[in-house]
KOLZADO-51827 format. One record per residue (C-alpha): residue in three letters; x, y, z. Coordinates in steps of 0.001 Angstrom, whole numbers. Layout:
# residues N
Ala|X|Y|Z
...
***
This chain:
# residues 337
Unk|69|-488|93
Unk|1176|3701|-705
Unk|1846|6413|1570
Unk|-967|9080|1468
Unk|850|12634|770
Unk|4790|11731|-304
Unk|5721|15027|-1676
Unk|8309|16822|435
Unk|6449|19357|2500
Unk|7131|23049|2165
Unk|8429|25325|4585
Unk|6365|25445|8259
Unk|4350|27493|10351
Unk|7542|28528|12328
Unk|9745|29458|8909
Unk|6975|32071|8080
Unk|5599|33365|11552
Unk|2029|32747|11527
Unk|-322|29957|11533
Unk|-1882|27967|8752
Unk|-4627|27811|7172
Unk|-6700|24558|6811
Unk|-5621|24717|3475
Unk|-2021|25449|3788
Unk|-1999|22641|6852
Unk|-3298|20084|4499
Unk|-89|21156|1870
Unk|1696|21394|5115
Unk|1324|17927|5851
Unk|1991|16260|2791
Unk|4822|13268|3350
Unk|4010|13875|7684
Unk|1852|15165|10108
Unk|3273|18693|10844
Unk|3135|20381|14462
Unk|1057|23490|14004
Unk|-186|26016|16525
Unk|-3013|27721|15989
Unk|-4693|30911|17610
Unk|-7387|29548|20048
Unk|-8597|31334|23032
Unk|-6834|29978|26428
Unk|-3521|29685|27882
Unk|-2544|27408|25996
Unk|-2883|27064|22497
Unk|-4136|23376|20513
Unk|-1045|21938|18760
Unk|-296|19467|16250
Unk|2201|16855|18039
Unk|3793|14278|15794
Unk|5453|10857|15863
Unk|7505|9234|12918
Unk|8907|5896|13566
Unk|9380|2677|11695
Unk|6637|-97|11771
Unk|5379|-2965|10562
Unk|7812|-3061|7637
Unk|7392|619|6939
Unk|7160|4061|8670
Unk|4521|4837|11065
Unk|3432|8497|11001
Unk|838|9741|14146
Unk|-172|13421|15121
Unk|-2298|14102|17503
Unk|-4611|17556|18620
Unk|-3192|18540|22234
Unk|-2561|21703|24284
Unk|395|19886|26128
Unk|2764|18782|24123
Unk|4496|16580|26799
Unk|1232|14680|27659
Unk|987|14445|23805
Unk|4395|12383|23185
Unk|3034|10174|26345
Unk|-52|9456|24270
Unk|2039|9073|21219
Unk|4344|6628|22791
Unk|1258|4451|23548
Unk|-107|4393|20659
Unk|3154|3530|19042
Unk|4083|861|21777
Unk|738|-837|20486
Unk|1941|-715|16800
Unk|5087|-2670|17600
Unk|2950|-4808|19971
Unk|812|-6244|17093
Unk|3877|-6167|14973
Unk|5378|-8698|17255
Unk|2453|-10638|17517
Unk|1465|-10918|13515
Unk|4695|-10446|11514
Unk|5747|-13094|9441
Unk|9291|-12539|9970
Unk|9860|-13584|12890
Unk|9655|-17319|13940
Unk|8342|-16416|17668
Unk|5854|-14622|16213
Unk|2083|-16022|16302
Unk|2485|-15930|12680
Unk|5608|-17322|12683
Unk|4941|-20723|15371
Unk|1623|-21173|12643
Unk|4269|-21444|9674
Unk|6520|-23279|11197
Unk|3635|-26290|12164
Unk|2361|-26104|8839
Unk|849|-29383|8502
Unk|1058|-30239|11947
Unk|-708|-29303|14971
Unk|-2848|-26258|15379
Unk|-757|-23243|17408
Unk|-1958|-21541|20873
Unk|-2157|-17688|19473
Unk|-3733|-14891|21014
Unk|-7350|-14171|20933
Unk|-6053|-10520|18679
Unk|-4106|-13265|16296
Unk|-7112|-15429|15746
Unk|-9424|-12686|15148
Unk|-7486|-10756|12611
Unk|-7101|-13995|11146
Unk|-10457|-15133|11159
Unk|-10993|-11608|9658
Unk|-8768|-12532|6519
Unk|-10575|-15610|6253
Unk|-13742|-14139|6156
Unk|-12545|-11665|3110
Unk|-11194|-14697|1575
Unk|-14457|-16518|1454
Unk|-16342|-13563|131
Unk|-13558|-12734|-2358
Unk|-13698|-16569|-3396
Unk|-10273|-16593|-2884
Unk|-8845|-12920|-4262
Unk|-7754|-12222|-954
Unk|-5924|-15185|976
Unk|-3861|-14992|4300
Unk|-1750|-18155|3569
Unk|227|-17171|-48
Unk|3449|-16490|2328
Unk|5201|-18818|506
Unk|4344|-16919|-2728
Unk|5229|-13565|-929
Unk|8328|-14781|362
Unk|8985|-16467|-3282
Unk|8999|-13270|-5094
Unk|10207|-11288|-2348
Unk|9947|-8014|-4369
Unk|12164|-5948|-2321
Unk|14961|-8022|-3368
Unk|14313|-9570|-6367
Unk|15787|-8151|-9835
Unk|14276|-10996|-11772
Unk|10967|-13158|-11483
Unk|11220|-16639|-10447
Unk|11103|-19573|-12221
Unk|7562|-20375|-13788
Unk|7730|-23514|-12700
Unk|7948|-22614|-8888
Unk|4899|-19616|-9365
Unk|2675|-22447|-11286
Unk|3314|-24905|-8255
Unk|1724|-22124|-5763
Unk|-1136|-20879|-8005
Unk|-4808|-21284|-7513
Unk|-4068|-23683|-4607
Unk|-7089|-21707|-2399
Unk|-4974|-23134|552
Unk|-6823|-20791|3085
Unk|-10004|-23787|2961
Unk|-7216|-25258|4835
Unk|-6634|-22642|7794
Unk|-8433|-23414|11187
Unk|-9758|-21408|13796
Unk|-10441|-23012|16836
Unk|-9916|-23552|20689
Unk|-8245|-26139|22554
Unk|-8430|-25919|26688
Unk|-10161|-22295|26427
Unk|-7295|-20986|24160
Unk|-7548|-20263|20471
Unk|-5370|-22314|17857
Unk|-4398|-21681|14653
Unk|-3987|-24827|12125
Unk|-2834|-25252|8582
Unk|-3911|-28335|6960
Unk|-1266|-27931|3827
Unk|2416|-27890|4393
Unk|2740|-25482|1549
Unk|623|-22819|3120
Unk|2214|-20374|4967
Unk|236|-17362|6966
Unk|733|-13733|5574
Unk|-1238|-11049|7522
Unk|61|-8003|5018
Unk|-2766|-7669|3620
Unk|-4694|-6436|6887
Unk|-2865|-6465|10018
Unk|-1597|-3051|9327
Unk|-5091|-1677|9502
Unk|-5521|-3329|12402
Unk|-2655|-1836|13985
Unk|-3651|1682|13312
Unk|-7189|239|14458
Unk|-5035|-583|18367
Unk|-3207|2682|17702
Unk|-6375|4778|17717
Unk|-8063|3102|20290
Unk|-4920|3641|22497
Unk|-5206|7435|21733
Unk|-9130|7297|22640
Unk|-8229|6104|25760
Unk|-5621|9006|26758
Unk|-8165|11389|25982
Unk|-7140|12469|22584
Unk|-10130|13625|20321
Unk|-8370|15108|17360
Unk|-5345|12968|15251
Unk|-4189|11151|12396
Unk|-2189|7471|12073
Unk|-897|6274|8909
Unk|1283|3204|8743
Unk|2292|2752|5280
Unk|-741|4056|3587
Unk|-3337|2660|5996
Unk|-4650|5688|7839
Unk|-7200|6678|10218
Unk|-8380|10024|10750
Unk|-9624|10438|14720
Unk|-12059|12856|15118
Unk|-11540|16790|13708
Unk|-8835|19240|13071
Unk|-7879|21779|15179
Unk|-10125|24108|13165
Unk|-12966|21657|14257
Unk|-13544|20784|10340
Unk|-12806|17032|9168
Unk|-9164|16213|8305
Unk|-8389|16778|4474
Unk|-6255|13442|2755
Unk|-4883|14063|311
Unk|-3630|10397|-2365
Unk|-676|10794|-4407
Unk|-937|10264|-8348
Unk|1008|6924|-8934
Unk|2122|8416|-12157
Unk|3372|12065|-10843
Unk|4647|11435|-6618
Unk|4367|15325|-6520
Unk|694|15238|-7969
Unk|-2639|14464|-5730
Unk|-5090|12527|-7822
Unk|-7698|13414|-4992
Unk|-8468|15044|-1459
Unk|-10669|13333|1006
Unk|-12589|15016|4050
Unk|-12315|12206|6455
Unk|-13402|12699|10055
Unk|-13515|9413|12367
Unk|-12943|7208|9272
Unk|-10225|4856|7568
Unk|-8738|5595|4419
Unk|-6583|2766|2313
Unk|-4613|2873|-968
Unk|-3140|-143|-2527
Unk|-1021|566|-5584
Unk|2153|-955|-7599
Unk|4201|1453|-7290
Unk|5441|1167|-3396
Unk|7442|-2424|-3390
Unk|8349|-3873|-6729
Unk|11064|-4468|-9569
Unk|11276|-4001|-13148
Unk|12981|-6834|-15633
Unk|12863|-6593|-19294
Unk|10296|-3032|-19025
Unk|7786|-4973|-17202
Unk|6620|-4339|-13653
Unk|6425|-6647|-10926
Unk|4648|-5798|-7925
Unk|3955|-6770|-4198
Unk|26|-7525|-4592
Unk|-117|-10845|-5712
Unk|-3258|-12909|-7061
Unk|-3913|-16150|-5313
Unk|-4979|-17163|-8530
Unk|-1909|-16939|-10363
Unk|804|-16535|-7551
Unk|1914|-13935|-9313
Unk|1975|-10123|-9185
Unk|-1961|-9126|-10278
Unk|-2283|-7422|-13801
Unk|-4471|-4132|-13932
Unk|-3960|-1138|-16296
Unk|-5225|1017|-12676
Unk|-1940|1410|-10975
Unk|-3873|2219|-7412
Unk|-6973|1826|-5194
Unk|-8364|4040|-2586
Unk|-11228|2988|-222
Unk|-12460|4681|2539
Unk|-14288|2659|5752
Unk|-15348|2698|9282
Unk|-12163|1087|10516
Unk|-8771|704|9290
Unk|-8602|-2923|9267
Unk|-11353|-3242|6773
Unk|-9900|-573|4862
Unk|-6936|-2257|4638
Unk|-8293|-5739|3417
Unk|-10614|-4057|1090
Unk|-7982|-2258|-798
Unk|-5920|-5116|-912
Unk|-8317|-7624|-2480
Unk|-9801|-5417|-4988
Unk|-6623|-3821|-6537
Unk|-6503|-5059|-9757
Unk|-10444|-7273|-9680
Unk|-11762|-4465|-12042
Unk|-14857|-2061|-10765
Unk|-17495|-4543|-11151
Unk|-16293|-7925|-9147
Unk|-14739|-5219|-6386
Unk|-18262|-4137|-5885
Unk|-19826|-7551|-5575
Unk|-16848|-8410|-3498
Unk|-17085|-5102|-1104
Unk|-21150|-5567|-925
Unk|-19931|-9000|195
Unk|-17722|-8543|2905
Unk|-18190|-4966|4213
Unk|-21250|-3194|3396
Unk|-20573|945|2797
Unk|-16995|661|2310
Unk|-16137|2419|-1040
Unk|-13996|2792|-3882
Unk|-13292|6587|-3824
***
């Protein structure tokens, strides 16, 4: 998924000596959230306090609206801790994570996991059923085979074909044993990869943490999975810009968002090129290869970020008609914008 608003921001309000308007604030927010002091009544003005840190294989960008920057930083610490906690449980890159232990036991006994991991796996399987396999959380071996961040040439066709159209999600079980959730993989060729849904869940957990800290306005963006909490300092919905996949300095659209999620999937964040063709990280489970489409990105809105993340991953490259059918089945109210 692509980061929203990737161009370099112009000089901040400190450089101009005045507070930005709402329109200027959005321009300043391109690529990151900005710290802005707005002239409101009271001893302390509301501020945008921001943080940027590595998380979930990308960069997490968080900003909160608060009068006390010290308190705001503590809230951001807690939100980032939630992101890292979700990552530690659901990454496929650690053998001791829930997902890592599930994959090590593929074809064997089910593995005890946290209730959160079981919930996300169940939600991923629901999307797999609703999309008839267009979304498949068990194609981790195909994802590892393509490894687009490291490859410079495609894998051998016979290796890809061996993983194509397997519908491996049908062999994923979520059950309980001795009162604890367990997840098992029936097929030894299956491997769980929650990359198309766990980031969204992590964003939701970070947002919930901010709410528990009493934060009523802010933004959490993790690799293009974004949730806009409440309203901006000026009391209006947050304006989110989506960059063009063809011209990163240009925005294709802007959205006014309040207590809702936005997610974008595209072919231009993780890819390699070989003999004039682009191979990106969004795989089609039916072919076990990068999904071929003339539309280079898709953006969806939803009430929560886990839904938005799964929806954008699922409908990328499926076509508008089929994408609408999938969204109607899986998440009524979620829409492509």
